[in-house]
N, C-alpha and C positions, 0 to 999 in steps of 0.2 A: 400109314408109313411116314416116319419122321423125315423131314427135309431140313438140310442145313447148308449154309454157304460159308466157304472159307476164302478169305482174301490172303493171297501170298504177298508179303510186303518185305521181301528180303533183299531187293536190289539196292545197290549203292549209288548208281547214277553218276559215276566219275565224270562222264562226258558233259555233265551240267555244272561242273566247277566254274567259278568259285562259290556259287550259291549252295550247291550240293556238297556236303562234307560227311565225314565218317559218322558223326552223331546227328546229322540231319540229311538223310538220303533224299533222292529226288521226289519220292512219293509224299514228302512232307513240305515241299516247296509251294508257296502260295502264288502260283503263276497262271492259274486258269480261273478267271472270274472271281479273283480274290480268295479262292479256295485251293486246298491241296488236292493232289491227285487221289490220295487215299480217301479223303472225304468224299470226292466225287464217286469213287468206287463204292463206298458205303451207301451213299445216297441212291445210286442205281439199284443196289440190292435191297435197300429198305422198301422199295416199291413192291417187293414180293415177300420179303422175310421180315419177321419181327427182330429187333435187336438181340433178343435172347437166342436167336438161331443164326446169327452172323458171328463168325470167328475171324480172328486175324492171327497169322503166324508170321513172326519176324524175329530178328535178333533181339535177345533179351534186353540189351542196352538201349534199344529204340522204343521199348514198350511205354515208358513214361511219356514220351513225346506223342506217341500214337494215341494214348489214353486222353491226352489233352485235345487232340484233333477230333476224337470220336467219343464225346462225353456220354452219349446214349448207350454205348457198348458196355455190357457188364464186365467187370474187371476179370472175372474168371474165364471170359471168352478170349482173352489175350494169351497167346501161346508163344513163349519165348525160347528160341534156340540159343544155346550158349555160343555157338559158332556156326557159320554158314557151311552147309554141306550139299548145296544145290537142291533142285526141286524134288527129286525122288525122296530124299530124307524128310524134307518139310511136309510133303504129302503123306508119307508113311506115318509120321508122328501125329499129324492132325487127324488122319483116318482112324488111327488106333484109339485116340482120345474120344472121338465121336462114337466109335463102335463100342467102347467101354460104357459110354453113357446110354446108348440105345443101339442094339445090334441090327435093327431094321432100318437104319438111317440111309437115306440117299443123299449123297454129299456132292455139292458143286464146288469147284475150285476156280477162283477168279484172280485176275491180276490187279495190282494196285497202281500201275504206272502207265495206264492207257486212258485216253479220252474216247468214250463210246457214246454215240448219239444217233438217233433220238432214243430217249430212255424207254418210251412206251413200246417201241419196236424191239429193243433189247429185252425187255421183260417178257414179251410174247415168245421170243426165240428161246430164252432161258427156260421158260415153262415147257416148251416142246422138248428140250433136252432132258429135263427131269422126267417127263412122261416116258421118253424113250428108254431111260435108264430103269424106270420102274417096271416097264413092260418087258424089257430084255435083261433079265437078272444076271446073265453071264457076260454082258457087254460092257465095254468101256466106251464112253461117249465123249467125243471132242467137238469143239465148235470151230468151223472153218470160215475164215473171212473171205468173202468174194473179192478177188483182187481187182484193183482199179488201175494197176500199172505193173510192168515186169520188174518187181522189186528183187534186188540181189542180196539184201540183208536179212531176209526172212526165210524160214523153212516152209515147205509146202506139204499139203495133204492131197493125195490123189483119191478121188471118189470112185466107187465101183457101182454095184447094182443098187437100184433104189429100194428103200425099206418102207418108207412112208413119205408123204408130202414134205419136201425139204430135208429129208434124212436119207443118207446113203451108207452102204458098207464102205469101209476104207480099204483101198487096194494097197497103198504104200505111203510111207513118209519119205520125203526128199529133203536133203540138207540144202543149205543156201546155195543156189545155182549161179552160174555165170549169166551174163546178160542174154546171150542167145538162147540158152536153155530156159530162162525165165520167160522170155517172149513166147517160146513154144508152149510152156505151161499155160500162160494166160490165153493164148489163141485157141487152145484145145477146149477150154470151158470145163475141164475135168479137175482142175486143181484149185485149191484154196490156200490162202496164207494160214500157217499154223498159228493159232491164236494163243496157245498156252493156257486155254481154259477148258475145263472138263466137267463131266458129271458121271457118277457111278455109285453103286451101292458100296458102302464101306467094306462089306464082306467080300465083294468081288475084287476091289483093288488090293485088299490085304492078301487075298489068295494069290493074285498075280505077283505081288511083291515077295511073298513067301517062296514062290517058284523061281523068280528071276533075280531077286536081291535078298536072299535069306538073312544076311547079317543085319541089314537095316530093318527088315521085318521083325526079327527077334528083339532088337533093341527098342523098337517102337512099342511093342507089346509090353515089355518090361516097364518102360517109362509111363505108359498109359495107366498101368495099375497103381502107380504111386504118384501120379502127376500132381494131384492136389494135396499131397502130404508134405511134411517137412523134409522127407528124404528125396523128393523129386528133383530139386535143383542139383543136389550132390551127385545123384546117379546120372543126370544129364551131362554134367561136366565130365564124368568118368567115361561115358559111352560115346558121346558125340564125336570126339576127336578120332575115334577108331573107325568111323564109318567112311565108306567110299564116297567121294564127292562125284555125283553123277546126276544127270537130268532124268526126269520121269520119261522123256521120249526115248532116250537110249536104254534106260533100265527096263522099261515095261512096254510102252506104247508100240514100239517097233517089233516087239516079240509076241504080244498078246494075240490069241487066236481069233477074237471077235472084237472089232473096233468099229464104231459108227461115227459118222460126222454129220453135224447139224449145220446147215448153211446159215451164215450171218451176213446178210447183204445190207450193211449199214456203214455208218461213218466210224471208222476205227483208226485212231491216230496214236502211234507210238511216239511218245515224247522222249526219244532216245538221245537226242542232242539238240543244241540250240537252233539248228536249221529247221527243226520240226515246228517251231513256233508260228511261222506264217500260216501253216495249215490249221493251227489251233486258234490263233488270234486274228488272222486276216492281216491285210496291209493297207497303208494309206495310198494316196494318189501317186506318191513317189516310190511305192514299193517297200517302204520302211515298215517294220513291225516293232511294237513296243510293249513290253510287259513292265510298265513303270508309270509313275504319276506325272513326271515332267520330262520333256525332251524338246530340243530345238535342233532341227536338221536343215541347214542352209545349203542348197545346191548339193544335196546328198541323196543317193538313191540305193534301194535294195539292202538297207542295213537292218540289223536286229539289235535293239536296245533293251537291256534288262536291269532293273533294280527294284528292290522291294520297299525302299524308303523314299524320302523326299529329295534325294540327291538328283540334281539336274545333270543330264547327259546332253552335251551340245557338240555338233559336228559341223564342219564347213568343208565342202568339196571332197567328200570321201564316199566311196561306193562299196557295197557288198562286204561290209565289216560286221563282226559280232563284237559288241561291247557290253560287258556284264560287270556291274559294280556290286561289291559287297563291302561291309565295314572294314575289312582288313586286306582285301585284294581286289584288283581290277584286271579283267581279261580283255585284251584287244587282239583279235585275230581275223584273218580273211575267212569268209564263209566256206571256202573250199579246203580249209585246214582244220575244221572242227574235229575231225576224227583223230587228230593228234593231241587233243586235250588230255586224253588218258595218259599219253606218254609224258606230257608236261607235268601232270600230277605226280607221276612216278619219279621224275627228276626232282621235283620240289621236295618230295618225301626224303630223298637221298641227301639233298643239300641243306634242308632245314629241319630234319628230324621229325617230320609229321606235323609241324606247326601250322601248316596250311591245308591239311587233309581232313 
């Protein structure tokens, strides 16, 4: 039975402005060990899959940059969407293309914007997920991250009856909770963070899409038939804007009759904003974190400094700031204000016509 891995790389990463831009989303930023997040995602999967069986789906305008990041990936394994229509449509298109290639494919779906370690443990868990999908032909399999804190910015998966070691039936999916509810989830031991990673037979996910999202299912099948022909891009431009923008969780996972969850008890870091960097890069004795080559922090504590070039960032007597330098823009904000960066970018778009987005 054929196995394939698909990396979803459609996120924009507005909260990582000014390094993250429309043509250079966060998964392409070199902020982790001198490598991009999408490279790290490819590297993890390459431990199990050959490059010929790893695919990336992203906005078509990002594919040239992704190809530069992943030179080992065959060009035909890059799937470009003309516009973003959320994860349900990205998965539908990738599943249809893989199914057209081999109808017996078991397909894994993985994110491009997380740091997951250790890799050897990740590999073993992924293999368990593929085995579960192969043995349970009618099941959709998701990976649940064992929570380390009551996180309010993530969805949760509630596990039910055990199926096999480390694998359970799913009782329910829960949206992002308030803090008290999140604490109850973690204390119960029955809930996982929703990782956004999955494994299933292409035939199974396509059948569920046909039932719950028929418009996207039909469009994906049409596109898969002509994807590698001259008419593929034109048809994609015609069909994609008509599709409902919806996540795979809302469209399918919360409605499917049989869903399994595989426990991932490892280090899973969502680099969703600049304050995530201390968990990725660590801190110095003063609690400062730097993704940069040069910095000088005098009487300064708890700051986050970011630049990709040789630009020196120097501070005196400031605490808990985020300072991010790029060639044409510099961000300075308090750490407790990083969630407002998205609002700032929207304001900049309005004031400067997209010159800084």
